C-alpha positions in Angstrom: 10.2 34.1 -3.2 8.4 32.1 -0.6 10.2 31.5 2.9 12.4 29.0 4.3 9.9 29.4 7.2 6.7 29.3 4.9 7.2 26.3 3.6 8.6 24.0 6.4 5.0 24.6 7.3 3.2 23.2 3.8 6.3 20.5 4.6 3.8 17.7 6.2 0.9 17.8 3.8 3.7 18.5 1.4 5.3 15.0 2.0 2.2 12.8 2.5 1.4 13.7 -1.2 4.6 12.8 -2.4 4.7 9.6 0.3 1.1 8.5 -1.7 2.0 9.0 -5.3 5.8 7.7 -5.3 4.9 4.8 -1.7 8.5 5.7 0.1 9.2 8.4 2.3 12.6 8.5 1.3 11.1 9.5 -2.4 9.3 11.2 -0.8 11.3 13.5 1.0 14.3 13.9 -1.9 10.9 14.7 -4.0 9.7 18.0 -1.6 13.2 18.9 -1.4 12.7 19.8 -4.9 10.5 21.4 -4.5 11.3 23.2 -1.8 15.2 24.0 -4.8 12.7 24.9 -6.9 10.5 27.4 -5.7 13.9 28.9 -3.2 14.4 29.6 -6.7 11.4 31.2 -8.4 9.7 34.0 -8.1 6.4 33.9 -6.4 5.7 37.1 -5.6 2.9 36.9 -7.9 1.1 34.0 -6.5 -2.0 34.4 -5.0 -2.7 30.5 -3.8 1.3 29.2 -2.8 0.3 25.9 -1.2 -1.7 24.5 -4.5 1.4 26.4 -6.1 3.7 24.5 -4.2 1.0 21.2 -4.2 1.9 21.5 -8.5 5.0 21.7 -8.2 5.6 18.2 -6.5 3.2 16.5 -8.2 5.2 17.1 -12.0 8.3 16.4 -9.5 6.6 12.9 -8.7 4.8 12.6 -12.3 8.5 12.3 -13.8 9.6 9.5 -11.7 6.1 7.5 -11.4 6.4 7.9 -16.1 10.1 7.3 -15.7 10.2 3.7 -13.4 6.9 3.2 -16.1 8.9 3.9 -19.0 11.5 1.6 -17.5 9.0 -1.3 -17.2 9.9 -0.6 -13.7 7.5 -3.1 -11.9 6.7 -2.7 -8.0 9.2 -3.9 -6.1 8.1 -6.6 -3.9 9.0 -6.6 0.3 12.3 -8.7 0.2 13.5 -7.0 -2.8 13.5 -2.5 -1.0 16.6 -2.3 1.8 15.4 -2.9 4.9 16.0 0.9 6.3 13.9 1.9 2.7 10.9 -0.5 4.5 10.9 0.6 7.5 10.8 3.7 7.2 8.0 3.3 5.5 6.2 1.0 8.3 6.6 3.8 10.8 5.8 6.3 8.2 2.6 5.2 6.9 1.8 3.0 10.7 2.2 7.4 12.4 0.4 8.9 9.8 -2.4 5.7 9.9 -2.3 5.5 6.1 -4.1 2.4 4.9 -1.7 -0.2 3.5 -4.0 -2.3 1.4 -4.8 1.8 -0.7 -1.0 1.4 -0.6 -0.4 -0.9 -2.0 -3.0 -1.2 -5.1 -1.8 2.5 -5.4 1.5 1.1 -7.1 -0.7 -1.0 -9.4 -2.1 2.1 -11.1 -0.7 4.4 -13.7 1.0 7.0 -13.4 -2.4 9.1 -14.4 -4.9 7.2 -12.8 -1.9 7.6 -9.6 -2.1 11.6 -9.9 -5.4 11.8 -10.9 -7.7 10.2 -7.7 -4.2 10.8 -5.6 -4.6 15.0 -6.2 -8.5 14.6 -6.2 -10.0 11.7 -4.6 -7.4 11.7 -1.2 -6.6 15.7 -1.2 -9.4 17.5 -3.1 -8.2 18.8 -5.3 -10.2 19.9 -8.6 -10.0 18.1 -11.0 -9.8 21.7 -13.7 -6.3 21.7 -11.5 -5.6 17.6 -11.3 -6.3 18.0 -15.7 -3.7 21.2 -15.4 -1.1 19.0 -13.8 -1.2 15.7 -16.6 -1.7 18.9 -19.2 -5.2 17.2 -21.0 -8.3 17.8 -20.6 -10.8 18.0 -17.5 -12.4 15.6 -18.3 -9.9 13.0 -19.3 -8.3 13.3 -16.0 -11.6 12.1 -14.8 -11.4 9.8 -17.3 -8.6 8.7 -15.5 -9.6 9.3 -11.8 -12.5 6.7 -12.7 -10.6 4.4 -14.0 -8.6 4.3 -10.8 -11.5 3.9 -9.1 -12.6 0.5 -10.3 -10.1 -0.5 -10.4 -9.4 0.1 -6.2 -13.2 -0.9 -6.1 -12.0 -4.5 -7.9 -8.4 -4.9 -5.8 -8.3 -2.6 -3.2 -9.0 -2.1 0.7 -11.9 -4.9 2.0 -14.7 -3.6 3.4 -16.4 -3.9 6.6 -17.8 -7.5 6.5 -20.4 -8.7 8.8 -20.6 -12.3 7.8 -19.0 -15.0 9.6 -16.5 -16.6 8.0 -14.6 -13.3 6.7 -15.2 -12.2 10.8 -13.6 -16.2 11.6 -10.5 -15.5 9.6 -9.8 -12.1 11.5 -10.1 -13.9 15.1 -7.3 -16.0 13.3 -5.3 -13.4 11.6 -5.6 -11.7 15.0 -4.0 -14.1 17.2 -1.4 -15.1 15.1 -0.4 -11.6 16.3 -0.5 -11.8 18.9 1.2 -15.5 18.9 -1.0 -16.3 21.1 -1.2 -21.0 20.2 -4.0 -22.4 22.0 -6.1 -19.3 20.3 -5.4 -20.5 17.0 -5.4 -23.8 18.1 -9.4 -23.1 18.8 -10.0 -21.4 15.4 -8.8 -24.7 13.6 -9.7 -27.7 11.8 -7.9 -30.8 13.3 -5.9 -31.8 9.7 -5.7 -27.5 9.0 -2.9 -26.9 5.9 -0.5 -24.4 5.6 1.7 -24.3 2.6 3.9 -21.7 2.0 6.3 -20.2 -1.4 10.0 -21.9 -0.5 10.9 -17.7 -1.6 8.9 -17.2 1.6 10.4 -19.1 4.9 13.5 -19.4 5.8 15.2 -22.6 4.5 14.8 -25.7 6.0 11.1 -24.5 6.8 9.2 -27.4 5.7 6.8 -25.9 2.5 3.5 -28.4 4.5 2.6 -28.1 7.5 -0.7 -30.6 8.7 -2.0 -30.3 12.3 -3.5 -27.4 13.9 -0.9 -27.7 16.5 2.2 -27.3 14.3 1.0 -24.9 12.5 0.0 -22.4 14.9 3.8 -23.2 16.5 4.3 -22.3 13.2 2.9 -19.4 12.9 4.0 -17.7 15.9 7.0 -17.4 14.2 5.9 -15.0 11.6 4.1 -12.8 14.3 5.5 -9.8 12.9 4.8 -11.0 9.5 0.3 -10.9 10.2 1.3 -8.0 12.7 1.5 -6.2 8.6 -1.1 -7.8 7.4 -4.7 -5.9 5.3 -7.9 -7.1 3.9 -8.2 -6.8 0.0 -10.3 -7.2 -2.0 -7.7 -9.3 -5.2 -10.4 -9.4 -8.3 -13.4 -9.0 -6.6 -12.6 -12.1 -3.7 -12.0 -11.1 -0.6 -7.9 -11.9 0.8 -5.1 -11.0 2.5 -1.7 -9.3 2.4 1.1 -9.7 4.1 3.0 -5.6 3.1 5.1 -4.0 5.6 5.7 -0.3 4.5 2.5 -0.4 2.0 4.5 -3.4 0.1 3.4 -6.4 -0.9 5.1 -9.9 -0.3 2.6 -12.6 -0.3 -1.2 -13.4 -0.7 -2.8 -14.7 2.5 -5.7 -16.9 1.7 -7.7 -19.2 4.8 -10.1 -21.3 3.5 -13.0 -22.0 6.3 -15.0 -25.4 6.6 -17.7 -26.2 9.3 -16.6 -22.2 10.9 -12.8 -23.4 11.8 -10.0 -22.5 9.4 -9.1 -25.6 7.8 -6.1 -24.3 4.4 -3.5 -21.4 5.1 -2.2 -20.9 1.8 1.0 -18.4 0.8 2.0 -17.2 -1.8 4.7 -14.9 -3.6 2.8 -12.9 -5.9 3.6 -11.5 -9.5 4.0 -8.1 -10.2 0.9 -7.3 -11.8 -0.2 -3.7 -13.2 -3.2 -1.9 -14.7 
């Protein structure tokens, strides 16, 4: 039987794995606690690698959770549909562990086998033979699941670093917006810059369309907290930005650059997407 001391030593790694599999720190902690219950009653005296065994047990628990969501055809929840306390906990964990919020968004859109294969092998270096055992499939099939996940992430995932001038202008504008720097935002916009937003994403009474650099900058400053949780992301191969507190998608931000200045900002509420 594993001792409590041995399990607590493994807890941070198990939580890190479960968070990437489930996308929720509360769900991850529940899965880790269930793993402890199983471990505390199992005969583990003959185990050669307790850490690997715990990883397998935890992954089975997470996989069952993911498959239940899939059977119920539950789409990933948008950020404003998640309780504020849970969202804040996910954001704290994501920041503390320096996890890519764009990656969390796309992981939530993989099938359960794809997510498990990719996270285990590509993020945690678990051999494919062990991944295959967890998924109750062949090693070749486990590799195919991971390959499909990689293709999805390449097409819709974290945007690579770029030296593109337009991307640099967009990033500079969003940095200024995150800091509430009105003057800097104005210098980066055309005088006739237009901001459009889905009415569901702004407070009641906020106009869906705002025109003029100063008006756009003054209004954007009111949403600096949202800008601070944006991430550059590829969507169908096109670079854009997402607002994703805690790694949960809330909105897609498209910024149009004309003659070296931001001329249009479109903020839309995405439709749930599954791979």
